[in-house]
Structures are given as C-alpha cells and as structure tokens.
ROFIDO-180177 format. One record per residue: x negated, y, z negated of N, C-alpha, C, CB in turn. Coordinates in steps of 0.1 Angstrom, whole numbers, plus 5000, padded with zeros to 4 digits. Glycine has a CB too. Example, Ala and Ser with C-alpha at 12.3 -4.5 7.8 and 13.67 -1.06 7.14 Angstrom:
! ROFIDO-180177
486849434922487749554922486849674922488749554910/487249784929486349894929487150004921485949944943/
***
This chain:
! ROFIDO-180177
558495303519559195413525558695543520560595403522/558195553508557795683502556595743511557395663488/555695653515554495703522554995753536553495603524/555995693542556595733555557095883553557695643559/557795903542558396043540557196143538559296043528/556096103532554996193531554396233544553896133522/554496143554553996173567554896283573553896053576/556196283570557096373575557196503568558496313575/556496513557556596633548556196763555555696613536/555296753564554896873571555196873586553396903569/556196783589556596773603557396893608557496643605/557196923620557997023626558896953636557097143633/560196993636561096923645562097023651561796813638/562796983661563697063668565096993667563397083683/566097073662567397013661568197023675568197093651/567897123683568597153695567797153707569397283693/566597103707565697113719566297033731564297063715/566896923728567396843740568496923746567996703735/569496983739570597053744570097183751571597083734/569097253745568697383750567697363762568097463739/566997243762565997223773564697283770566597273786/564497353759563197423756563097433741563097563762/561897433736561697443722561397593718560497353717/562397663713562197803710562097803695563397883715/561297903689561097903675562397913667560298033672/563397973672564697973664565297843663565698073671/564897743671565497613671564597503665565897573685/563397553660562497453653562597473638560997483658/562497363631562597353617561397273611563997293613/560997303599559897233593560497153581558697323588/559897043578560296963566558996973557560696813570/559197033545558097043536558496983523557697193535/557596903518557796833505557796933493556696733503/558696913484558596993471557796923461559997013466/557096813465556296733456556996673444555196823450/558296653446559096583436560096483442559896693427/559796443454560596343461561696403470561296253450/561796533470562796603478561996703488563796683469/562796753498562196833508562996963510562096753521/562297063515562997183519562997183534562397313513/564097213541564097213555564297363559565297123561/563197413565563097563568562997593582561897613560/563597693587563497743600562097793603564497853603/561597753615560297803619560297943624559597703629/561498003626561598133632561098243622563098153636/561398253611560798353602560798493605559398313600/561898543612561998693614563298743609561898723630/563398823599562298863590561898763580562598993584/562698663577562398563568562798423573562998583553/562298323568562698183572563998153565561598083570/564898083571566098033565565897893562567298063574/566697843552566597703548567997633550566097683534/568097503551569297433551569897443537569197293556/571197473535571797483522573097403522572097633519/573197313512574297223511575297263500573797083509/575297393497576197433486577697403489576097583484/578097403502579397363506579197223512580097463517/579597123505579396983509579996953523579996893499/580997033528581597003540580997073552582997033539/580097173549579597253560578197303556580597363564/577097233561575797273558575497403566574797163562/574897493560574597623566573097653564575397733561/572597753572571297813570571497933561570597853584/570597943551570698053542569298103537571598013529/569298223531567998263525567598163514568098403520/566298133513565898043503566098103489564398003505/566598023479566698063466566297963455568198103463/565697853460565097753451566097663444564397823441/567397673448568397593442568397443447569797653445/568797353438568897213443569697193455569397123432/570697283458571497263470570697293483572697373469/569497343481568597363493567397263493567997503492/567597153486566697043486567296913492566097013472/566496843499567096733507566196603506567196763521/566796493507566096363508566296323523566696253498/565296253528565396213542565696063542564096243550/566696023549567195883549567195833564568495863543/566495723566566495663580567895603583565395563581/568395633594569595563599569295453609570595663606/567995443613567595343623567695403637568395213622/567095343646566995383660566495523662568395373666/565595563653564995703654565895813649564695733668/566995783642567795893637567595893622569295863641/567796013616567596043602568796123597566296113599/568996113584570096193577569396263566571196093572/569896393564569396473553570496463542569096623557/570096413530570996403519570696503508570896253513/571696583505571496693496571296653481572696783496/570296713475569996683461571096713451568696753457/571696823453572796873443574096793445573097023445/574496763457575796703459575696553462576496773470/574496503467574496373471575096343485575096283461/575596443491576196443504575296463516577396543505/575496403527574696423539574996563545574996313549/573996613551574196743559575396723568572896783567/576196823569577496803577577796933584578596753569/578696923594579297033601580797013602578597053615/581497103596582997093596583496953591583497113610/582796903580583096783574582596653581584596773573/581896663592581296543598579896533595581596553614/579396413590577996393587577196403600577796263580/575996453598575096473610573896373609574596623610/573496333620572196253622571296343630572496113628/569996333627568996413633567896323639568396513623/567396373651566296303657565096403653566396283672/564096353647562896423643561796403653562396383629/561396513660560396513670559196593665560996573684/558096533661556896603657556396693668555896513652/555996813665555296903674554096943668556197023678/552996963676551697003671551397133677550696903674/
***
C-alpha cells in the first residue's frame, strides 16, 4: 500500500468537479507527500496563497493558510470502490463536515 500512496503524492484531484460540472482551479486540490508517511492537501487555486485542509476542529475540516502543524497533515486511507478517506495526523479523525466523515473520489488530472 505504501507504494500506492507514493503514486498519489503528487496527484491533483477535484473535490467538487462532478457537482460543478467543470474543473475550476478553486475546486482542484493537490496531494503532496511530506516524505514522512503523511500528506498535505493543498488547494490548486493559489490566489494570493494556497490553502490547505486543516483538521484542528475534529468535527469540521476547513481550508486554512498553511502553518506546518500536524493538524494540516493527512494519511490517505482507501475505503474501496474508488473512494478514499483523509485521516488527520494530529487527531486521528477522518476529514469531516459538521461531524460527518467524508469520503473522496480522487481523479488524477494532467
């Protein structure tokens, strides 16, 4: 499994492309390895800076300016059927919205 995650380390994916019908930079995210078994999930939008997923609040994952904290580092766990879960390094909790765990479909874009 470790080599599978390395292949995803520089993947670009869209969280909302299906709902929006188009891949816009604000809706694209990159998964980049920290080279320690965890990943940073960063917005591809970058205006004026890229935001990262932050799990400081275990019940509600948010996008925040990067600060290098463990709450902004994630492990990628397969849920099967092409779905993945991001598990926060600091809390051990899955990315969530209003207390509901989220599953993601990762679509590589070139």
